[in-house]
C-alpha positions as CSV (number, residue, x, y, z in Angstrom):
1,M,-129.9,86.4,-88.5
2,S,-132.5,88.0,-90.7
3,E,-132.8,87.0,-94.3
4,K,-131.5,90.5,-95.3
5,K,-128.3,89.9,-93.4
6,A,-127.5,86.4,-94.5
7,S,-129.5,84.4,-96.9
8,R,-130.0,80.7,-96.4
9,R,-127.8,80.1,-99.5
10,S,-124.9,82.2,-98.1
11,F,-125.4,80.7,-94.7
12,L,-124.9,77.2,-96.0
13,T,-122.5,77.6,-98.9
14,H,-119.3,77.3,-96.9
15,A,-120.3,74.5,-94.5
16,A,-118.2,71.5,-95.4
17,S,-119.5,69.2,-92.6
18,G,-121.7,69.0,-89.5
19,A,-118.8,70.5,-87.4
20,A,-117.8,73.1,-90.0
21,F,-118.8,76.7,-89.5
22,L,-118.6,79.7,-91.8
23,A,-117.9,83.3,-90.8
24,V,-120.8,85.7,-90.5
25,A,-120.4,89.1,-92.0
26,R,-118.9,91.6,-89.6
27,H,-121.8,94.0,-89.8
28,V,-124.1,91.6,-87.8
29,V,-122.2,92.5,-84.6
30,G,-122.0,95.8,-82.8
31,G,-118.5,96.5,-81.4
32,E,-115.5,94.9,-79.8
33,P,-115.6,93.6,-76.2
34,R,-113.9,95.9,-73.6
35,K,-110.3,94.9,-72.8
36,L,-109.9,93.7,-69.2
37,A,-107.0,92.7,-67.0
38,P,-107.4,89.4,-65.1
39,S,-107.8,91.5,-61.9
40,D,-110.6,93.6,-63.3
41,K,-114.2,92.9,-62.7
42,L,-116.7,92.1,-65.5
43,N,-119.8,94.1,-65.7
44,V,-122.3,91.3,-65.8
45,A,-126.0,91.3,-66.7
46,G,-128.5,88.5,-66.3
47,V,-131.6,87.8,-68.4
48,G,-134.0,85.4,-66.8
49,V,-132.9,85.3,-63.2
50,G,-135.9,83.7,-61.4
51,G,-134.5,80.1,-61.7
52,M,-131.2,78.6,-62.8
53,G,-130.2,82.0,-64.2
54,G,-130.2,83.4,-60.7
55,A,-127.9,80.6,-59.6
56,N,-125.5,81.4,-62.4
57,I,-125.5,85.1,-61.4
58,N,-124.8,84.1,-57.8
59,A,-121.8,82.1,-59.0
60,L,-120.5,85.3,-60.5
61,R,-121.2,87.5,-57.4
62,D,-117.5,88.5,-57.2
63,E,-117.9,90.3,-60.5
64,N,-119.9,93.5,-61.0
65,I,-123.6,92.6,-61.3
66,V,-124.8,95.7,-63.0
67,A,-128.2,94.7,-64.6
68,L,-130.9,92.1,-64.0
69,C,-133.7,91.4,-66.5
70,D,-136.8,89.2,-66.1
71,V,-140.2,89.4,-67.7
72,H,-141.6,88.5,-64.2
73,L,-139.8,90.6,-61.7
74,K,-141.9,89.3,-58.8
75,H,-140.9,85.7,-59.6
76,A,-137.2,86.9,-59.7
77,A,-137.5,88.9,-56.5
78,G,-135.0,86.6,-54.6
79,T,-132.2,87.3,-57.1
80,L,-133.1,91.0,-57.4
81,G,-132.9,91.4,-53.7
82,R,-129.4,90.1,-53.5
83,Y,-128.1,92.7,-55.9
84,P,-129.8,96.0,-55.0
85,N,-127.3,98.1,-57.0
86,A,-128.2,96.3,-60.3
87,K,-130.6,98.1,-62.5
88,T,-133.7,96.1,-63.3
89,Y,-135.5,95.5,-66.6
90,T,-138.3,93.4,-68.0
91,D,-137.1,93.8,-71.7
92,Y,-133.5,92.7,-72.5
93,R,-133.5,94.8,-75.6
94,K,-133.9,98.0,-73.6
95,M,-131.2,96.8,-71.2
96,L,-128.7,96.2,-74.0
97,D,-129.6,99.6,-75.5
98,E,-129.3,101.6,-72.3
99,Q,-126.4,100.0,-70.4
100,K,-123.5,100.1,-72.8
101,E,-121.0,99.3,-70.0
102,I,-122.2,95.7,-69.8
103,D,-119.4,93.3,-70.7
104,A,-121.1,89.9,-70.4
105,V,-124.6,88.5,-70.4
106,V,-126.0,85.4,-68.7
107,V,-129.1,84.0,-70.3
108,G,-131.3,81.8,-68.1
109,T,-134.7,82.1,-69.7
110,P,-136.9,79.2,-71.0
111,D,-135.4,77.4,-74.0
112,H,-137.5,79.1,-76.7
113,T,-136.0,82.5,-76.0
114,H,-132.3,81.4,-75.6
115,A,-131.4,82.1,-79.2
116,V,-132.9,85.5,-79.7
117,I,-131.5,86.9,-76.5
118,S,-128.1,85.3,-77.0
119,M,-127.9,86.6,-80.5
120,A,-128.8,90.2,-79.4
121,A,-126.0,90.1,-76.9
122,I,-123.5,88.8,-79.4
123,K,-124.5,91.5,-81.9
124,A,-123.9,94.0,-79.1
125,G,-120.4,92.7,-78.6
126,K,-121.1,91.0,-75.3
127,H,-119.6,87.8,-73.9
128,V,-122.4,85.3,-73.4
129,Y,-123.2,82.5,-71.0
130,T,-126.4,80.6,-72.1
131,Q,-128.1,77.9,-70.1
132,K,-128.5,74.5,-71.7
133,P,-129.9,73.6,-74.2
134,L,-128.2,76.4,-76.1
135,T,-131.2,76.8,-78.4
136,H,-134.8,75.6,-79.2
137,D,-134.1,74.4,-82.8
138,V,-131.3,73.1,-84.9
139,Y,-131.0,76.2,-87.1
140,E,-130.6,78.5,-84.1
141,S,-127.7,76.4,-82.8
142,R,-125.8,76.7,-86.1
143,A,-126.5,80.4,-86.3
144,L,-125.3,81.2,-82.8
145,A,-122.1,79.3,-83.2
146,L,-121.3,81.2,-86.4
147,A,-122.2,84.6,-85.0
148,A,-120.1,84.0,-81.8
149,R,-117.1,82.9,-83.8
150,D,-117.2,86.0,-85.9
151,A,-117.8,88.4,-83.0
152,K,-114.8,87.0,-81.1
153,V,-116.7,87.0,-77.8
154,A,-116.2,84.4,-75.1
155,T,-119.2,82.1,-75.0
156,V,-120.2,79.0,-73.0
157,M,-123.2,76.8,-72.5
158,G,-124.4,76.0,-69.0
159,I,-123.4,72.4,-68.8
160,Q,-121.5,72.5,-65.5
161,G,-120.5,68.8,-65.7
162,H,-118.3,69.7,-68.7
163,S,-115.9,71.4,-66.2
164,G,-116.2,68.5,-63.7
165,E,-113.5,65.9,-62.9
166,G,-115.7,63.0,-64.0
167,A,-116.2,64.2,-67.5
168,L,-112.5,64.8,-67.9
169,L,-111.6,61.4,-66.6
170,I,-114.0,59.8,-69.1
171,C,-112.2,61.6,-72.0
172,E,-108.8,60.6,-70.7
173,W,-109.7,56.9,-70.0
174,I,-111.3,56.5,-73.4
175,A,-108.3,58.0,-75.1
176,D,-106.0,55.7,-73.1
177,G,-107.9,52.7,-74.4
178,A,-109.2,51.6,-71.0
179,I,-112.1,49.8,-72.7
180,G,-110.8,49.4,-76.2
181,E,-112.7,50.7,-79.2
182,V,-116.1,52.1,-78.4
183,R,-118.7,51.4,-81.1
184,E,-121.8,51.6,-79.0
185,V,-123.2,53.8,-76.1
186,D,-126.4,53.6,-74.1
187,A,-127.4,56.9,-72.4
188,W,-130.6,57.7,-70.5
189,C,-132.7,59.8,-68.2
190,S,-135.3,57.8,-66.4
191,L,-137.3,60.9,-65.4
192,S,-140.1,62.3,-67.4
193,Y,-142.0,65.6,-67.5
194,Y,-145.3,64.0,-66.6
195,P,-148.0,64.9,-65.9
196,W,-147.8,67.6,-68.4
197,G,-147.8,71.0,-66.8
198,H,-147.0,69.5,-63.3
199,A,-148.7,70.4,-60.0
200,G,-152.2,69.5,-61.0
201,W,-152.4,71.8,-64.0
202,S,-152.0,68.9,-66.5
203,T,-154.8,68.1,-69.0
204,R,-155.9,64.9,-70.5
205,W,-153.4,63.6,-73.2
206,G,-151.3,66.8,-72.8
207,T,-153.7,69.1,-74.7
208,R,-153.7,72.8,-74.1
209,P,-155.7,74.0,-71.0
210,T,-159.1,75.2,-72.0
211,D,-159.8,77.2,-68.9
212,T,-158.5,80.8,-68.6
213,M,-156.4,82.4,-65.9
214,P,-155.5,86.0,-65.2
215,V,-151.9,86.9,-66.0
216,P,-150.0,87.2,-62.7
217,E,-149.2,90.6,-61.5
218,G,-146.0,92.0,-63.0
219,L,-145.6,89.3,-65.7
220,D,-145.2,90.6,-69.2
221,W,-146.8,87.6,-71.0
222,D,-146.1,88.9,-74.5
223,L,-142.3,89.1,-73.7
224,W,-142.4,85.7,-72.1
225,I,-143.9,84.1,-75.2
226,G,-141.3,85.9,-77.3
227,P,-140.8,84.2,-80.7
228,A,-143.2,81.4,-80.0
229,P,-146.8,81.3,-81.2
230,M,-149.1,83.3,-78.8
231,R,-151.5,81.6,-76.5
232,P,-153.3,82.7,-73.3
233,Y,-151.5,82.6,-70.0
234,H,-152.0,79.5,-67.9
235,R,-150.2,78.2,-64.8
236,A,-149.5,75.0,-66.8
237,Y,-146.7,77.0,-68.6
238,H,-145.3,79.4,-66.1
239,P,-143.6,79.5,-63.7
240,S,-141.3,76.4,-64.0
241,T,-143.7,74.1,-66.0
242,W,-142.8,75.0,-69.6
243,R,-140.3,72.3,-70.3
244,A,-143.0,69.7,-71.3
245,W,-144.5,71.9,-74.1
246,W,-142.9,71.7,-77.5
247,D,-143.4,75.4,-78.2
248,F,-141.3,76.4,-75.2
249,G,-139.0,73.5,-74.0
250,C,-136.8,70.8,-75.4
251,G,-137.9,68.1,-72.9
252,M,-135.5,65.7,-71.3
253,M,-133.5,65.5,-74.5
254,G,-132.5,69.2,-74.1
255,D,-132.5,69.2,-70.3
256,R,-130.6,66.1,-69.1
257,G,-129.5,65.0,-72.6
258,A,-127.4,68.1,-72.9
259,H,-125.5,67.1,-69.8
260,T,-125.4,63.3,-70.2
261,L,-124.5,63.3,-73.9
262,D,-121.8,65.9,-73.5
263,P,-119.0,63.5,-72.3
264,V,-120.1,61.0,-74.9
265,Y,-119.9,63.6,-77.7
266,R,-116.6,64.9,-76.3
267,A,-114.8,61.7,-75.5
268,L,-115.6,59.9,-78.7
269,K,-115.0,63.1,-80.8
270,L,-118.3,62.7,-82.5
271,T,-119.4,64.8,-85.5
272,A,-122.9,65.1,-86.9
273,P,-125.0,61.9,-87.0
274,T,-125.9,60.5,-90.4
275,S,-129.3,59.3,-89.2
276,V,-131.6,59.4,-86.2
277,D,-134.3,56.9,-85.5
278,A,-137.0,57.4,-82.8
279,S,-140.0,55.6,-81.4
280,S,-142.2,57.1,-78.6
281,T,-145.1,56.3,-76.4
282,G,-147.4,58.4,-78.6
283,L,-147.3,61.6,-80.8
284,N,-148.7,64.8,-79.5
285,P,-148.4,68.2,-81.2
286,E,-148.3,70.0,-77.9
287,T,-146.2,68.0,-75.4
288,H,-143.2,65.8,-75.3
289,P,-143.9,62.0,-75.1
290,V,-143.8,60.3,-71.7
291,A,-141.0,58.0,-72.9
292,S,-139.1,57.4,-76.1
293,I,-136.0,55.7,-77.5
294,V,-133.7,57.6,-79.9
295,T,-130.9,55.9,-81.9
296,Y,-128.1,57.8,-83.6
297,Q,-125.7,56.5,-86.1
298,F,-122.4,58.4,-86.3
299,P,-119.8,57.8,-89.0
300,A,-116.1,56.9,-88.5
301,R,-113.8,59.8,-87.5
302,D,-110.2,59.5,-88.5
303,K,-109.0,56.3,-86.8
304,L,-112.1,56.1,-84.6
305,P,-114.9,53.6,-85.6
306,A,-118.5,54.3,-86.4
307,V,-120.7,54.7,-83.2
308,K,-124.3,53.7,-82.4
309,L,-125.7,55.9,-79.6
310,T,-129.0,55.0,-78.1
311,W,-130.8,57.5,-75.9
312,Y,-133.6,56.3,-73.5
313,D,-135.9,59.1,-72.5
314,G,-138.2,58.3,-69.4
315,L,-136.7,54.7,-69.5
316,R,-133.7,52.7,-68.6
317,P,-131.6,50.7,-71.0
318,P,-131.0,47.0,-70.4
319,R,-128.7,46.3,-67.4
320,P,-125.2,45.2,-68.5
321,E,-124.4,41.6,-67.6
322,E,-121.1,42.8,-66.2
323,L,-122.7,45.1,-63.6
324,E,-122.6,43.3,-60.2
325,Q,-125.9,42.5,-58.4
326,G,-126.8,45.3,-56.0
327,R,-124.9,48.1,-57.8
328,V,-127.0,51.0,-59.1
329,M,-126.8,51.6,-62.8
330,G,-125.8,55.2,-63.3
331,N,-127.6,57.4,-60.7
332,P,-131.3,57.7,-59.9
333,E,-131.7,60.3,-62.8
334,G,-129.8,58.5,-65.5
335,G,-126.3,58.1,-66.9
336,A,-124.3,56.6,-69.8
337,I,-122.6,53.3,-70.5
338,F,-119.8,53.2,-73.0
339,K,-119.4,49.7,-74.6
340,G,-115.9,48.9,-75.7
341,T,-114.1,45.9,-77.1
342,K,-112.2,45.4,-73.8
343,G,-114.9,46.3,-71.3
344,K,-117.5,48.9,-70.3
345,L,-117.5,52.3,-68.6
346,M,-120.4,53.7,-66.6
347,A,-121.0,57.2,-65.4
348,G,-123.8,59.4,-64.0
349,V,-125.9,62.1,-65.6
350,Y,-123.1,64.8,-65.5
351,G,-120.3,62.4,-66.2
352,E,-119.7,62.0,-62.5
353,S,-118.4,58.9,-60.8
354,P,-117.0,57.1,-63.8
355,R,-116.2,53.5,-63.2
356,L,-115.1,50.6,-65.4
357,I,-117.3,47.6,-65.1
358,P,-117.1,45.0,-63.7
359,E,-115.4,46.4,-60.6
360,S,-112.6,44.0,-61.0
361,L,-111.6,45.7,-64.2
362,M,-111.6,49.1,-62.4
363,K,-109.3,47.7,-59.7
364,E,-106.9,46.4,-62.3
365,Y,-106.8,49.5,-64.4
366,K,-103.7,51.7,-64.2
367,R,-105.0,55.2,-64.6
368,P,-103.2,57.4,-67.1
369,E,-101.7,60.8,-66.4
370,K,-104.1,63.7,-66.4
371,T,-103.7,65.4,-69.7
372,L,-106.7,67.7,-69.9
373,P,-106.6,71.1,-68.2
374,R,-108.6,71.4,-64.9
375,I,-110.4,74.6,-63.9
376,A,-110.4,76.4,-60.6
377,G,-113.8,77.4,-59.3
378,S,-117.1,77.0,-61.1
379,H,-118.1,76.7,-64.7
380,E,-119.3,80.3,-64.5
381,Q,-116.1,81.6,-63.0
382,D,-114.1,79.8,-65.7
383,W,-116.1,81.6,-68.3
384,A,-115.5,84.9,-66.6
385,R,-111.7,84.3,-66.8
386,H,-112.0,83.6,-70.5
387,C,-113.9,86.8,-71.0
388,K,-111.1,88.8,-69.5
389,A,-108.4,86.8,-71.3
390,G,-110.0,87.0,-74.8
391,T,-110.0,83.2,-75.0
392,Q,-112.7,80.5,-75.3
393,P,-113.9,77.9,-72.8
394,S,-114.0,74.4,-74.0
395,A,-117.8,74.4,-73.9
396,S,-118.0,77.5,-76.1
397,F,-120.7,77.8,-78.7
398,A,-118.3,76.4,-81.3
399,Y,-118.5,73.1,-79.3
400,S,-121.9,73.3,-77.7
401,G,-123.6,74.4,-80.9
402,P,-122.9,71.1,-82.7
403,L,-123.7,69.2,-79.4
404,I,-127.1,70.7,-79.2
405,E,-127.7,70.3,-82.9
406,M,-127.3,66.6,-82.2
407,C,-129.7,66.6,-79.2
408,L,-132.3,68.6,-81.1
409,L,-132.2,66.3,-84.1
410,G,-133.3,63.6,-81.6
411,N,-136.3,65.8,-80.9
412,V,-137.1,66.1,-84.6
413,A,-137.1,62.4,-84.9
414,R,-139.2,62.0,-81.8
415,R,-141.8,64.5,-83.1
416,L,-142.1,62.6,-86.3
417,D,-141.7,59.2,-84.7
418,T,-139.5,58.0,-87.5
419,R,-136.0,57.7,-88.9
420,I,-134.5,60.8,-90.4
421,E,-131.5,61.0,-92.7
422,W,-129.3,64.0,-91.9
423,D,-127.3,66.2,-94.4
424,A,-125.4,68.3,-91.9
425,A,-123.6,70.5,-94.5
426,N,-126.9,71.7,-95.9
427,L,-128.8,71.6,-92.6
428,K,-131.4,69.3,-94.1
429,V,-133.3,66.1,-93.5
430,T,-133.2,64.4,-96.8
431,N,-135.9,61.7,-96.5
432,V,-138.8,63.4,-94.6
433,P,-139.8,66.8,-96.2
434,E,-142.0,67.8,-93.3
435,A,-139.0,67.8,-91.0
436,A,-137.9,71.2,-92.5
437,K,-140.3,73.2,-90.3
438,L,-138.9,71.5,-87.2
439,I,-135.2,72.2,-88.1
440,R,-136.1,75.9,-88.3
441,T,-139.3,76.7,-86.5
442,P,-141.1,79.9,-87.7
443,Y,-141.0,82.9,-85.4
444,R,-143.9,85.0,-84.3
445,Q,-144.3,88.2,-86.3
446,G,-141.9,90.9,-85.0
447,W,-139.2,88.4,-83.8
448,S,-136.1,87.4,-85.7
449,L,-132.5,86.4,-85.1
């Protein structure tokens, strides 16, 4: 949202807590979504379809794929070839301006352009599916959640595990008291984006490449950079190697963290953390650290106790004593361990394969009735049904906005390598003034929400 449309003061005035959202003025959106019967087909557009966005579009192939947009059409050729009747674009703004019949937009671009594209679609009255992490900074997550709520469009973040059986079982077992009160959780991803830039394009200590490369044929580099600071093209950034760079990606905290911390946030009904403490393998203004440990402190919620959540990035937490010898902790990528007063619960990266540990506890446990609704089909297909029904998926921006705020606060603490105290109502770190520029990163001239 531009400063003309909503000042920072008005943006924050009505926020009562980290989970509270205020309504955005109606004039920021551009029309009501088209009314559809369940049997009708959505007119779907994709922005950023050369990678995961193409997979999301393919999951929606039974709808009408009417437009596909990518700043590098050659890189996206596989997806474009599957939908020859879709009109192609390199600029999403032109697409939204020209094809008014679009009902819904899938955003699968690099992290740093998620917010501007998603907001443009919301303002145009389109339903929106945005890949994880929802945004690149904390301010954007709050702004998207507010705008989506006011526009009354169906939104969802691409965390497919949220719709999976494992994540639902975790919520039901925790609510059933399977492991008692949960006051502590360890979660991790043992992978790391290293060497920075991948595939031999890395440079010493993760500094920017000093050599120059020609921009690949058909790539609009200015549009790829979007709101980020301009820099010359290099293969170390695109294609597929942008996640390690602070200006473009959110690292493992935004990549796997968005998945793994989802069932933690959901099952424990977490709100905003009060503090986040981080230590890393070394600060670098350009790239994410090879490894880090981030510790969140969450307040008590209703009858639920305060929670300490520790995220291990590029590392593994200590192995629980209760885990039998020979059993793998989590899965090869990572997972989460809920520590309760009566036992522990372990699950994989996406909440899959939840088990009480030790295994003897699992065998003794009488599972409760399933109380949470299950979906038919994929995460994307569930979103399409909500678009037609005028309802919201459970991973809508109202939910995923606060979830990603939490994840990205971890990145703020990691970049400063310190403890930050968080005032969620005012979107402010209270003890480290230099954190302000990381909560809301400045956009390149010509770009705004």
